C-alpha positions as CSV (number, residue, x, y, z in Angstrom):
1,M,17.6,99.4,-71.5
2,R,18.2,99.5,-67.8
3,K,21.9,100.2,-68.4
4,L,21.0,103.2,-70.6
5,I,18.6,104.7,-68.1
6,T,21.2,104.2,-65.3
7,A,23.8,106.0,-67.4
8,L,21.4,108.9,-68.2
9,L,20.6,109.3,-64.5
10,A,24.3,109.4,-63.6
11,L,25.0,112.1,-66.2
12,T,22.0,114.1,-64.9
13,M,23.4,114.0,-61.4
14,I,26.9,115.1,-62.5
15,F,25.5,118.2,-64.4
16,A,23.4,119.1,-61.4
17,L,26.4,118.9,-59.0
18,A,28.5,121.1,-61.4
19,A,25.7,123.7,-61.6
20,C,25.4,123.8,-57.7
21,S,29.2,124.2,-57.4
22,G,29.3,127.1,-59.9
23,T,26.4,128.9,-58.1
24,A,28.2,128.6,-54.7
25,S,31.4,130.0,-56.2
26,T,29.7,132.9,-57.7
27,G,27.9,133.7,-54.5
28,S,31.2,133.7,-52.6
29,S,32.8,136.0,-55.1
30,S,29.9,138.4,-54.9
31,S,30.0,138.4,-51.1
32,S,33.8,139.2,-51.1
33,Q,33.3,142.1,-53.6
34,S,30.4,143.4,-51.5
35,T,32.5,143.3,-48.3
36,A,35.5,145.1,-50.0
37,A,33.2,147.8,-51.4
38,S,31.6,148.3,-48.0
39,A,35.0,148.6,-46.3
40,A,36.1,151.2,-48.9
41,A,32.9,153.1,-48.4
42,E,33.4,153.2,-44.6
43,T,37.0,154.4,-45.0
44,E,35.9,157.1,-47.4
45,T,33.1,158.2,-45.0
46,A,35.5,158.2,-42.0
47,T,37.9,160.4,-44.0
48,S,35.3,162.8,-45.2
49,D,33.8,163.0,-41.6
50,A,37.2,163.9,-40.0
51,E,37.3,167.3,-38.5
52,P,39.1,169.9,-40.7
53,V,42.3,171.2,-39.1
54,E,44.3,174.4,-40.0
55,L,48.0,174.4,-39.1
56,V,49.8,177.7,-39.1
57,V,53.4,177.3,-39.9
58,F,55.9,180.1,-39.4
59,A,58.9,179.4,-41.6
60,A,62.1,181.2,-42.8
61,A,61.6,183.0,-46.1
62,S,64.2,180.7,-47.7
63,M,61.7,177.8,-47.4
64,T,59.0,179.4,-49.5
65,E,59.3,177.3,-52.6
66,T,59.9,174.0,-50.9
67,L,57.1,174.3,-48.4
68,N,54.6,175.3,-51.0
69,T,55.5,172.2,-53.0
70,I,55.2,170.0,-49.9
71,A,51.8,171.5,-49.0
72,D,50.4,170.2,-52.3
73,M,51.9,166.8,-51.5
74,Y,50.5,166.8,-47.9
75,K,47.0,167.5,-49.2
76,Q,47.1,164.0,-50.7
77,V,48.2,162.5,-47.4
78,E,45.9,164.5,-45.0
79,P,43.1,166.1,-47.1
80,N,41.4,167.5,-44.0
81,V,44.5,169.5,-43.0
82,T,45.0,173.0,-44.4
83,L,48.5,174.5,-44.1
84,T,48.8,178.3,-43.7
85,F,52.3,179.6,-44.1
86,N,53.9,182.8,-42.7
87,F,57.2,183.3,-44.5
88,D,59.6,186.0,-43.2
89,S,63.0,186.5,-41.5
90,S,63.4,184.2,-38.5
91,G,63.9,187.2,-36.3
92,T,60.6,188.7,-37.3
93,L,58.8,185.4,-36.9
94,K,60.3,184.9,-33.4
95,T,59.1,188.3,-32.4
96,Q,55.6,187.6,-33.7
97,I,55.4,184.3,-31.8
98,Q,56.7,186.0,-28.6
99,E,54.0,188.7,-29.0
100,G,51.2,186.0,-29.1
101,A,50.7,185.3,-32.8
102,D,48.9,182.0,-33.6
103,C,51.6,179.5,-34.6
104,D,51.6,175.7,-34.6
105,I,55.1,175.1,-36.0
106,F,58.2,177.3,-36.2
107,I,61.0,176.6,-38.6
108,S,63.9,178.9,-38.2
109,A,66.9,179.5,-40.5
110,A,69.2,179.5,-37.5
111,Q,69.5,178.0,-34.0
112,K,69.6,181.5,-32.4
113,Q,65.9,182.4,-33.0
114,M,64.7,179.0,-31.9
115,N,66.9,179.1,-28.8
116,Q,65.5,182.4,-27.8
117,L,62.1,180.7,-27.5
118,D,63.3,177.5,-25.9
119,I,63.4,177.3,-22.1
120,T,66.0,174.5,-22.3
121,A,68.5,176.7,-24.2
122,D,71.4,178.4,-22.6
123,T,70.4,181.6,-20.7
124,S,73.0,183.5,-22.6
125,V,70.8,183.1,-25.7
126,N,67.3,182.8,-24.1
127,T,67.9,185.9,-22.0
128,E,64.2,186.5,-21.3
129,G,63.5,182.9,-20.1
130,L,60.9,182.4,-22.9
131,D,59.1,179.0,-23.0
132,F,57.4,178.6,-26.3
133,V,58.9,175.3,-27.7
134,L,56.9,172.1,-26.9
135,S,59.2,169.7,-25.2
136,D,60.7,166.8,-27.3
137,T,59.4,168.1,-30.6
138,R,62.5,170.1,-31.7
139,V,64.5,168.7,-34.6
140,N,67.3,169.9,-36.8
141,L,65.4,169.7,-40.1
142,L,67.7,171.1,-42.8
143,Q,71.1,172.6,-43.6
144,N,72.0,175.3,-46.1
145,Q,75.0,177.0,-47.5
146,V,76.0,180.7,-47.6
147,V,77.1,181.9,-51.0
148,L,78.2,185.0,-52.9
149,V,75.9,185.9,-55.8
150,V,76.1,188.5,-58.6
151,P,73.6,190.0,-61.1
152,E,73.3,188.7,-64.6
153,G,76.5,189.2,-66.5
154,N,78.4,190.1,-63.3
155,P,79.1,193.7,-64.4
156,A,81.5,194.3,-61.5
157,G,83.5,191.2,-62.3
158,V,83.3,189.9,-58.8
159,T,85.1,186.5,-58.4
160,S,85.6,186.1,-54.6
161,F,84.8,187.5,-51.2
162,D,88.1,189.2,-51.2
163,D,86.9,191.5,-54.0
164,I,84.3,193.0,-51.7
165,A,86.8,195.0,-49.7
166,T,88.3,196.5,-52.9
167,D,87.1,199.4,-55.2
168,Q,85.7,196.7,-57.5
169,V,82.6,196.6,-55.3
170,T,80.6,199.7,-54.7
171,L,77.5,198.1,-53.0
172,I,76.7,194.7,-51.6
173,A,73.3,193.4,-50.4
174,L,73.1,191.6,-47.0
175,G,70.3,190.6,-44.7
176,N,70.0,192.9,-41.7
177,S,71.0,192.0,-38.1
178,D,67.6,190.3,-37.4
179,V,68.0,188.0,-40.5
180,P,70.0,184.8,-40.1
181,V,71.6,185.1,-43.5
182,G,72.7,188.6,-42.5
183,Q,74.1,187.3,-39.2
184,Y,76.0,184.6,-41.0
185,A,77.4,187.2,-43.4
186,Q,78.4,189.5,-40.5
187,E,80.1,186.6,-38.8
188,M,82.0,185.7,-42.0
189,F,83.1,189.2,-42.7
190,T,84.2,189.7,-39.1
191,T,86.3,186.5,-39.4
192,M,87.8,187.9,-42.6
193,G,88.6,191.2,-40.8
194,I,86.6,193.4,-43.2
195,W,83.2,193.9,-41.5
196,D,84.1,197.3,-40.0
197,T,85.6,198.5,-43.3
198,L,82.5,197.6,-45.2
199,N,80.3,199.6,-42.8
200,A,82.7,202.5,-42.6
201,E,82.7,202.8,-46.4
202,G,79.0,202.6,-46.7
203,K,79.1,199.6,-49.0
204,I,76.2,197.6,-47.4
205,T,72.5,197.8,-48.2
206,F,70.3,195.7,-46.0
207,G,67.2,193.6,-46.7
208,S,64.6,192.6,-44.1
209,N,64.8,189.0,-45.3
210,V,66.7,186.9,-47.8
211,K,64.1,187.3,-50.5
212,E,64.7,191.1,-50.5
213,V,68.5,190.5,-50.9
214,T,68.0,188.2,-53.9
215,A,65.6,190.8,-55.4
216,Q,68.2,193.5,-55.1
217,V,70.8,191.3,-56.8
218,S,68.4,190.1,-59.5
219,A,67.5,193.8,-60.3
220,G,71.2,194.7,-60.6
221,A,70.8,197.3,-57.9
222,V,74.0,196.0,-56.2
223,D,77.3,194.5,-57.4
224,C,76.8,191.3,-55.3
225,G,75.0,189.8,-52.4
226,V,75.2,187.1,-49.8
227,V,72.3,184.7,-49.7
228,Y,71.6,180.9,-49.2
229,A,72.4,178.5,-51.9
230,T,68.7,177.5,-52.1
231,D,67.6,181.1,-52.7
232,A,70.3,181.6,-55.4
233,L,69.0,178.5,-57.2
234,A,65.4,179.6,-56.9
235,A,66.1,183.1,-58.2
236,G,68.4,181.9,-61.0
237,L,71.3,183.9,-59.7
238,T,75.0,183.2,-60.5
239,V,76.9,181.8,-57.6
240,V,80.5,183.1,-57.6
241,T,81.7,181.2,-54.5
242,E,80.7,179.6,-51.2
243,A,81.6,181.0,-47.8
244,P,85.0,179.9,-46.6
245,E,84.9,176.9,-44.3
246,E,84.5,177.7,-40.6
247,S,84.0,181.4,-41.3
248,H,80.6,181.2,-39.7
249,A,78.4,178.8,-37.7
250,P,76.7,175.9,-39.6
251,V,73.5,177.0,-41.3
252,I,71.0,174.6,-39.5
253,Y,67.3,175.0,-39.7
254,P,65.6,173.8,-36.4
255,A,61.9,173.1,-36.4
256,A,59.5,172.5,-33.4
257,V,55.9,172.5,-32.4
258,M,54.9,175.5,-30.3
259,K,53.3,175.1,-26.8
260,S,50.5,177.4,-27.9
261,S,49.4,175.1,-30.7
262,K,45.7,174.2,-30.6
263,N,46.4,171.1,-32.8
264,V,49.5,169.5,-31.2
265,E,48.8,166.0,-32.6
266,A,48.3,167.3,-36.2
267,A,51.3,169.6,-35.9
268,Q,53.5,166.8,-34.8
269,A,52.2,164.6,-37.7
270,F,53.2,167.3,-40.2
271,L,56.6,167.9,-38.6
272,D,57.2,164.1,-38.8
273,Y,56.1,164.2,-42.5
274,L,58.8,166.9,-43.2
275,T,61.4,164.3,-42.2
276,T,60.2,161.6,-44.7
277,D,62.1,160.6,-47.8
278,A,59.5,162.3,-50.0
279,C,60.1,165.7,-48.4
280,S,63.8,165.1,-48.2
281,A,63.8,164.7,-52.0
282,V,62.1,168.1,-52.4
283,F,64.5,169.8,-50.1
284,E,67.6,168.3,-51.7
285,E,66.4,169.2,-55.2
286,A,66.1,172.8,-54.0
287,G,69.7,172.8,-52.7
288,F,69.3,171.9,-49.0
289,T,71.1,169.1,-47.3
290,I,69.7,166.8,-44.6
291,P,71.6,167.0,-41.2
292,A,72.9,163.6,-40.0
293,D,70.7,163.5,-36.9
294,T,67.5,163.5,-39.0
295,E,68.5,160.6,-41.3
């Protein structure tokens, strides 16, 4: 009888210990979940309490599609940052910045317009000694390609740049002298020895930015036009050929934070984001290439 009582007491103690152990484990798990939930709530609160920031980005018109896509992506990264874009020719944007327009980041379609605002640039380009570029923020962001495009069906049968100087072409659309794509075209046609001829024969119609040039070609208002590869792709235009090698300077897009920015830290963060793999993928899909010094 005593042995039976002893055995029952032993079993009772074993069950009691097991119950205590289970209770302690459950309590520890609940505590961990509570701590994690609290941390998540604090993070969410900190994010929602962050001051809203508006960044004004002046960018070459040829970046319209890519930057609008990237703006949606960046909203997931920095929900408190609002991006406001001003797309136009780099020359027009440079002038607006020089005249005091609010701008946090400038992305030009050529080195010239950025150099004209950069005090460290050669005085032969920055002839006015302008000092708008924030030191150590400038980066060569992208590279593009100059191409010859034609309207749907190619009515004039244009197959090369050589055709432009013949009777085959009555009218060609180019960017004006303040538009980088127009400057590249002028440099190319000068190298080819036909620039003066095209002007003398009145074969050129000018657009105030690259989007105007693509619009003229798309509408069939001209026999052909010179634009960037990215704009040709975005507009669904037929590319006849690329500009001959070394016929013009490389099409590099420099970007920099402006000294006048009221949100330098946020501006630099967005500029850094533009060099990430995620953004590079967007740019490359649109036809841009990434310069070696940003890889």
